[in-house]
C-alpha positions as CSV (number, residue, x, y, z in Angstrom):
1,X,-0.2,-0.2,-0.2
2,X,1.4,3.5,-0.7
3,X,0.9,6.6,0.7
4,X,-1.8,7.6,-2.1
5,X,-3.8,4.6,-0.9
6,X,-4.7,6.6,2.6
7,X,-5.7,9.1,0.1
8,X,-4.9,13.0,0.3
9,X,-5.7,15.4,2.4
10,X,-9.1,17.4,2.2
11,X,-8.8,20.4,-0.4
12,X,-7.8,23.3,2.0
13,X,-6.8,21.1,5.2
14,X,-3.7,22.2,6.6
15,X,-1.8,22.1,9.6
16,X,-1.8,25.4,12.1
17,X,2.2,26.5,12.5
18,X,3.2,25.9,16.3
19,X,0.0,23.8,16.9
20,X,0.6,20.1,17.9
21,X,-0.6,17.5,15.6
22,X,-3.8,15.5,17.1
23,X,-2.8,12.1,18.0
24,X,-5.8,9.6,19.3
25,X,-4.3,6.6,20.7
26,X,-6.0,3.6,21.4
27,X,-4.8,1.2,23.7
28,X,-7.5,-1.4,24.2
29,X,-8.5,-3.2,26.3
30,X,-8.6,-6.6,24.8
31,X,-11.7,-8.1,24.0
32,X,-13.5,-4.8,23.7
33,X,-14.8,-4.5,20.2
34,X,-11.0,-3.6,19.4
35,X,-10.9,-6.2,16.3
36,X,-13.7,-5.0,14.9
37,X,-13.2,-1.1,15.4
38,X,-9.7,-2.1,13.5
39,X,-11.4,-3.2,10.4
40,X,-13.2,-0.5,10.0
41,X,-10.4,1.7,10.5
42,X,-8.3,-0.3,7.7
43,X,-10.6,-1.2,5.2
44,X,-11.7,2.7,5.3
45,X,-8.7,4.9,5.4
46,X,-9.1,6.8,2.1
47,X,-12.2,8.1,3.6
48,X,-10.6,8.7,6.7
49,X,-8.3,11.2,5.2
50,X,-11.4,13.3,3.3
51,X,-12.1,14.2,7.0
52,X,-8.3,14.7,7.6
53,X,-7.7,11.7,9.7
54,X,-5.5,9.0,8.6
55,X,-5.0,5.9,10.0
56,X,-1.0,5.3,9.1
57,X,0.4,2.4,7.0
58,X,3.5,0.7,7.3
59,X,2.9,-2.5,6.6
60,X,-0.1,-5.2,6.9
61,X,0.7,-6.1,10.7
62,X,2.3,-2.7,11.7
63,X,0.1,-1.6,14.6
64,X,0.8,-5.2,15.9
65,X,4.6,-5.3,15.5
66,X,4.6,-1.6,16.9
67,X,3.0,-3.1,20.2
68,X,4.9,-6.5,20.6
69,X,8.1,-3.6,19.8
70,X,6.6,-1.9,23.0
71,X,6.1,-5.1,24.5
72,X,9.3,-6.6,24.0
73,X,7.6,-10.0,23.2
74,X,8.6,-10.9,19.7
75,X,9.4,-14.2,20.7
76,X,6.1,-15.5,21.9
77,X,4.6,-14.8,18.5
78,X,7.4,-16.0,16.1
79,X,8.9,-12.3,15.2
80,X,12.2,-12.0,14.4
81,X,13.0,-8.5,16.9
82,X,14.9,-6.7,13.8
83,X,11.3,-7.5,11.7
84,X,10.0,-4.9,14.1
85,X,12.7,-2.7,15.6
86,X,11.4,1.3,15.1
87,X,7.8,-0.1,13.7
88,X,6.3,2.3,16.4
89,X,8.8,5.4,15.3
90,X,7.9,4.8,11.9
91,X,4.2,5.0,12.5
92,X,4.6,8.2,14.3
93,X,6.9,9.8,11.7
94,X,4.1,8.8,9.2
95,X,1.6,10.2,10.9
96,X,3.2,13.2,11.2
97,X,4.1,13.3,7.0
98,X,0.7,12.8,6.2
99,X,-1.0,15.8,8.7
100,X,-4.1,15.8,10.1
101,X,-5.6,13.7,13.1
102,X,-3.4,10.2,13.7
103,X,-5.3,7.4,14.5
104,X,-3.4,4.6,16.6
105,X,-4.8,1.1,17.4
106,X,-3.7,-1.7,19.2
107,X,-5.1,-3.6,22.3
108,X,-1.7,-5.0,23.5
109,X,-0.6,-1.5,24.5
110,X,-2.7,-1.6,27.3
111,X,-1.5,-4.4,29.1
112,X,1.7,-2.2,29.2
113,X,3.4,-1.7,32.3
114,X,4.4,1.8,33.9
115,X,8.3,1.6,32.2
116,X,7.1,0.7,29.0
117,X,4.4,3.7,29.1
118,X,7.5,5.3,30.2
119,X,9.8,4.6,27.3
120,X,7.4,6.1,24.9
121,X,6.0,8.5,26.3
122,X,8.8,11.1,24.2
123,X,7.5,9.9,21.4
124,X,4.2,11.1,21.7
125,X,5.3,14.6,23.6
126,X,5.5,16.0,20.0
127,X,1.6,15.0,19.8
128,X,-1.6,16.8,21.4
129,X,-1.9,13.3,22.4
130,X,-5.9,11.6,23.6
131,X,-5.8,8.5,24.8
132,X,-8.8,6.2,24.1
133,X,-9.7,3.1,26.0
134,X,-12.8,1.3,25.1
135,X,-13.9,-1.5,27.9
136,X,-16.3,-4.4,28.3
137,X,-18.7,-5.4,31.1
138,X,-16.4,-7.9,33.1
139,X,-18.8,-10.8,33.1
140,X,-18.0,-10.7,29.7
141,X,-14.2,-10.1,29.4
142,X,-13.4,-12.7,32.1
143,X,-15.0,-15.8,29.7
144,X,-13.8,-14.0,26.6
145,X,-10.4,-14.0,28.5
146,X,-10.1,-17.2,29.4
147,X,-11.1,-18.8,26.0
148,X,-8.2,-16.4,24.1
149,X,-5.7,-17.8,26.8
150,X,-6.6,-21.3,25.5
151,X,-6.3,-20.3,21.9
152,X,-3.2,-19.0,22.2
153,X,-2.3,-22.4,23.6
154,X,-2.7,-22.3,28.0
155,X,-5.1,-25.3,28.3
156,X,-6.8,-24.3,32.3
157,X,-10.1,-25.4,32.8
158,X,-11.9,-22.0,33.6
159,X,-11.8,-23.1,36.7
160,X,-8.1,-22.8,37.1
161,X,-8.0,-19.6,35.3
162,X,-10.5,-18.1,37.8
163,X,-8.5,-19.4,41.1
164,X,-7.6,-16.4,42.4
165,X,-8.9,-14.2,39.9
166,X,-10.4,-11.9,43.1
167,X,-7.5,-12.3,45.2
168,X,-6.4,-8.8,46.8
169,X,-3.0,-9.1,45.7
170,X,-3.9,-9.8,42.2
171,X,-5.5,-6.7,41.1
172,X,-2.9,-4.7,42.7
173,X,-1.3,-1.9,40.4
174,X,1.9,-4.3,40.1
175,X,0.4,-7.0,39.8
176,X,1.6,-9.5,37.3
177,X,-1.5,-11.6,36.5
178,X,-2.2,-11.6,33.0
179,X,-6.0,-10.9,33.2
180,X,-5.9,-7.9,35.2
181,X,-2.7,-6.2,33.4
182,X,-4.7,-5.9,30.6
183,X,-8.4,-5.5,31.8
184,X,-8.5,-3.7,35.1
185,X,-9.5,-0.3,33.9
186,X,-8.4,2.0,36.7
187,X,-5.0,0.9,36.7
188,X,-4.7,1.3,33.0
189,X,-6.4,4.7,32.7
190,X,-4.0,5.4,35.4
191,X,-0.6,4.4,33.5
192,X,-1.9,6.1,30.2
193,X,-3.9,8.7,31.5
194,X,-0.7,10.3,33.4
195,X,0.7,11.3,30.4
196,X,-2.5,13.6,29.0
197,X,-5.0,16.0,31.2
198,X,-8.5,14.1,32.2
199,X,-10.4,15.7,29.1
200,X,-8.0,13.8,26.8
201,X,-8.8,10.6,28.5
202,X,-11.8,8.8,26.0
203,X,-13.9,5.8,28.2
204,X,-15.5,4.1,25.6
205,X,-18.1,1.4,27.2
206,X,-18.8,-1.5,25.1
207,X,-22.5,-1.7,24.9
208,X,-24.4,-4.9,25.9
209,X,-24.9,-8.1,24.4
210,X,-27.5,-8.2,21.4
211,X,-26.9,-4.6,20.7
212,X,-25.6,-3.8,16.4
213,X,-22.1,-3.4,15.9
214,X,-22.6,0.4,14.7
215,X,-23.5,1.6,17.9
216,X,-19.7,0.8,19.2
217,X,-18.8,2.6,16.2
218,X,-20.8,5.6,16.8
219,X,-19.5,5.7,20.1
220,X,-15.5,5.3,19.3
221,X,-16.4,7.7,16.6
222,X,-17.7,10.3,18.2
223,X,-14.5,9.8,20.6
224,X,-11.8,10.2,17.7
225,X,-14.0,13.3,16.7
226,X,-14.9,11.4,13.5
227,X,-18.3,11.5,11.9
228,X,-20.1,8.4,12.1
229,X,-21.3,8.2,8.6
230,X,-17.6,8.8,7.2
231,X,-17.4,4.9,6.9
232,X,-19.8,2.3,5.3
233,X,-20.2,-0.8,7.8
234,X,-22.1,-2.6,5.3
235,X,-18.6,-3.4,4.1
236,X,-17.7,-4.6,7.3
237,X,-17.7,-8.5,8.4
238,X,-19.5,-9.2,11.7
239,X,-18.5,-12.9,12.3
240,X,-18.2,-13.5,16.1
241,X,-14.9,-15.6,16.7
242,X,-16.3,-16.4,20.0
243,X,-16.2,-20.0,20.9
244,X,-19.6,-22.1,22.7
245,X,-18.7,-23.8,25.7
246,X,-18.3,-27.0,24.4
247,X,-16.2,-25.9,21.7
248,X,-13.6,-24.9,24.1
249,X,-13.9,-28.0,25.4
250,X,-12.5,-29.8,22.4
251,X,-10.1,-27.0,21.6
252,X,-8.5,-27.6,24.9
253,X,-8.1,-31.1,24.4
254,X,-7.4,-30.7,21.0
255,X,-4.4,-28.7,21.9
256,X,-3.4,-31.0,24.9
257,X,-2.8,-33.7,22.0
258,X,-0.6,-31.0,20.0
259,X,1.6,-30.7,22.8
260,X,3.8,-27.5,21.2
261,X,4.2,-29.0,18.6
262,X,2.6,-26.0,16.3
263,X,5.7,-23.3,17.2
264,X,5.0,-19.8,16.5
265,X,3.9,-18.5,14.0
266,X,1.9,-21.7,13.0
267,X,0.2,-21.9,16.2
268,X,-1.7,-18.6,15.5
269,X,-1.9,-19.1,12.2
270,X,-3.2,-23.0,12.0
271,X,-4.9,-23.7,15.8
272,X,-6.1,-20.6,17.0
273,X,-6.9,-18.2,13.3
274,X,-8.2,-20.9,11.3
275,X,-8.9,-24.0,13.3
276,X,-10.5,-22.1,16.8
277,X,-11.7,-19.2,15.5
278,X,-12.6,-19.6,11.8
279,X,-13.9,-23.6,11.9
280,X,-15.3,-24.0,15.5
281,X,-16.3,-20.6,16.0
282,X,-18.7,-21.6,13.5
283,X,-20.2,-24.2,15.3
284,X,-23.2,-22.7,17.0
285,X,-23.7,-23.2,20.3
286,X,-24.3,-21.3,23.9
287,X,-21.1,-19.2,24.9
288,X,-19.4,-19.6,28.4
289,X,-21.4,-17.3,30.8
290,X,-19.2,-16.5,34.3
291,X,-21.0,-18.4,37.3
292,X,-23.4,-15.7,39.5
293,X,-21.3,-15.9,42.2
294,X,-18.1,-14.3,39.9
295,X,-20.6,-12.5,38.3
296,X,-21.6,-10.7,41.3
297,X,-17.9,-10.2,42.7
298,X,-17.0,-8.4,39.1
299,X,-20.5,-6.0,39.3
300,X,-18.9,-4.6,42.8
301,X,-16.4,-3.7,41.1
302,X,-17.5,-2.5,38.0
303,X,-19.6,-0.2,40.2
304,X,-16.8,1.5,41.9
305,X,-14.9,1.4,38.8
306,X,-18.2,3.1,37.3
307,X,-18.0,5.9,40.0
308,X,-14.2,6.3,39.5
309,X,-14.2,7.1,36.0
310,X,-17.2,9.5,36.4
311,X,-15.3,11.7,39.5
312,X,-12.1,11.5,37.2
313,X,-13.2,14.3,34.5
314,X,-12.3,12.1,31.5
315,X,-14.7,12.3,28.6
316,X,-17.0,9.4,28.4
317,X,-19.1,8.2,25.2
318,X,-21.8,6.0,25.6
319,X,-23.0,4.5,29.3
320,X,-21.2,3.7,31.6
321,X,-23.7,1.6,33.3
322,X,-22.3,-0.9,30.5
323,X,-19.6,-1.9,32.3
324,X,-21.7,-3.5,35.0
325,X,-21.9,-7.3,34.4
326,X,-25.7,-8.6,33.9
327,X,-26.7,-11.0,37.0
328,X,-25.8,-14.9,35.8
329,X,-29.1,-17.2,36.3
330,X,-28.4,-19.8,39.2
331,X,-29.2,-22.6,36.8
332,X,-26.8,-21.8,34.1
333,X,-23.7,-24.0,33.9
334,X,-20.6,-23.3,34.8
335,X,-18.4,-22.8,31.7
336,X,-16.4,-26.7,32.3
337,X,-19.5,-28.5,32.5
338,X,-20.0,-29.6,28.9
339,X,-22.0,-32.7,27.7
340,X,-20.1,-34.8,25.4
341,X,-22.9,-34.8,23.2
342,X,-22.7,-31.0,23.0
343,X,-18.8,-31.1,22.5
344,X,-19.3,-33.6,19.5
345,X,-22.4,-32.1,17.9
346,X,-20.8,-29.9,15.0
347,X,-17.4,-31.7,14.9
348,X,-18.8,-33.7,11.6
349,X,-18.9,-30.6,9.7
350,X,-15.6,-29.3,11.0
351,X,-13.8,-32.4,10.3
352,X,-15.2,-32.4,6.6
353,X,-14.2,-28.2,6.3
354,X,-10.3,-29.5,7.0
355,X,-11.0,-32.7,4.8
356,X,-11.9,-30.1,2.0
357,X,-9.2,-28.3,3.4
358,X,-6.5,-30.7,2.8
359,X,-7.7,-31.6,-0.4
360,X,-6.9,-28.1,-1.8
361,X,-3.8,-27.6,0.0
362,X,-2.9,-31.7,-1.9
363,X,-3.6,-29.7,-5.5
364,X,-2.1,-26.3,-4.2
365,X,1.0,-28.4,-3.5
366,X,0.3,-30.6,-7.0
367,X,0.3,-27.4,-9.1
368,X,3.4,-25.8,-7.5
369,X,4.9,-28.6,-8.0
370,X,4.1,-28.9,-11.6
371,X,5.3,-25.1,-12.0
372,X,8.9,-26.3,-10.3
373,X,9.5,-28.8,-12.8
374,X,8.5,-26.9,-15.3
375,X,11.0,-24.3,-14.1
376,X,13.7,-27.0,-13.8
377,X,13.2,-28.0,-17.3
378,X,13.6,-24.4,-18.5
379,X,16.4,-24.0,-16.4
380,X,18.3,-27.0,-17.8
381,X,17.9,-25.6,-21.0
382,X,18.8,-22.1,-20.6
383,X,21.7,-23.7,-19.1
384,X,22.5,-26.0,-21.8
385,X,22.1,-22.9,-24.3
386,X,24.5,-21.1,-22.0
387,X,27.3,-23.3,-22.2
388,X,26.7,-23.7,-25.7
389,X,27.4,-19.6,-25.9
390,X,30.3,-20.0,-23.8
391,X,32.4,-22.8,-25.5
392,X,32.0,-20.7,-28.6
393,X,32.8,-17.3,-26.9
394,X,36.3,-19.4,-26.5
395,X,37.3,-20.7,-29.8
396,X,39.9,-18.8,-31.6
397,X,38.0,-16.6,-34.1
398,X,39.3,-17.5,-37.9
399,X,42.4,-15.1,-38.9
400,X,41.5,-12.2,-40.7
401,X,42.2,-11.8,-44.4
402,X,45.2,-10.5,-45.8
403,X,45.7,-6.8,-45.7
404,X,48.0,-5.1,-48.6
405,X,49.0,-2.1,-48.3
406,X,48.1,-1.3,-51.5
407,X,44.0,-3.1,-51.7
408,X,43.2,-1.8,-55.2
409,X,46.4,-4.2,-56.8
410,X,44.8,-7.9,-56.1
411,X,41.8,-6.2,-58.2
412,X,44.1,-4.8,-60.7
413,X,45.9,-8.0,-61.0
414,X,43.3,-9.4,-61.9
415,X,41.8,-7.8,-64.4
416,X,45.2,-7.8,-66.2
417,X,44.8,-11.2,-65.9
418,X,41.2,-11.2,-67.5
419,X,42.6,-9.1,-70.6
420,X,45.8,-12.0,-71.3
421,X,43.4,-14.2,-71.6
422,X,40.9,-13.0,-74.1
423,X,44.1,-12.1,-76.4
424,X,45.3,-15.5,-76.0
């Protein structure tokens, strides 16, 4: 993609001398609709430019690489450190060069430690920085985080995942527990919000279940000062990649059998994106729901957040009450309580898709081999021709005809001989 693909700035748009360029930095949270929002932004780069916004492009995985660079975890994702080094600075340079309001987005940024935030703060200092945080109710976040962990290869049960989740030290700002590092709204707001005044912090609550995705976009667009109708949402797929509880149980068993034989980046490509999200995600099933007691405890935490956000002076786009989990019916099954018949339901279709895919891969391999064989034949033909030309070039050239001092003499001699013959 070239700079023109992001589109030109609107006629007459220019940066005001002495005024810092705006940067809306969306740092997550994970499982808060961030992938959907990034798809909208990435699909409509040219339309954003018509409103003097830029979602800079420095490669297909540019935002992800920038976030991994900040986190210092390239090995976890099967990435070469040299491949991602400097990506964050590159995004900022491209945004400055294109002008207008810059938008960056990736949920990994939300889990940054204070040291990591401090490390990239100097790069952000030249911008008029706004921090944007999308957040979901904790009841849905906890089950989403669990199944995301399973997809990434850690095959704990929900009971194991949630054990000790609400211990006092687990939610401390410096706690190392992965869930709270990426989902504790107030800790994340404190870390990133320290870089800007309160009115430059934007909190976007995710709408409740059953709401059209357009409402989340409308709230987010308001936060980044962009007309919501600047984009065509009908072109954006709304496929839900979350799994049903039976499919999570099945995935856990499959990954235990794989036993780390799929290293990164193959685990992410094959096990997570294709097998889990594409194949298992297509099986209709009831989604896992946090147990009633845990949901009630999470709701108390969320209500305290609602009060703290309201008192902090942050700008809120939407209804803060959407952050509070809805009560779970006591009769709802525990996420780990799945029936064998529910696990098996839909699996014939999954296996069928896998067989069709394997056939397609065999066809692709066969075509690639045929092309490779043809290239070998052509290579051999060209090699033979090169050898012929080299051999010809190595032979000494024939001697040139003798050169006389008087080139006209041979012609005169031949003419004289002809006259003598006629006279005889």
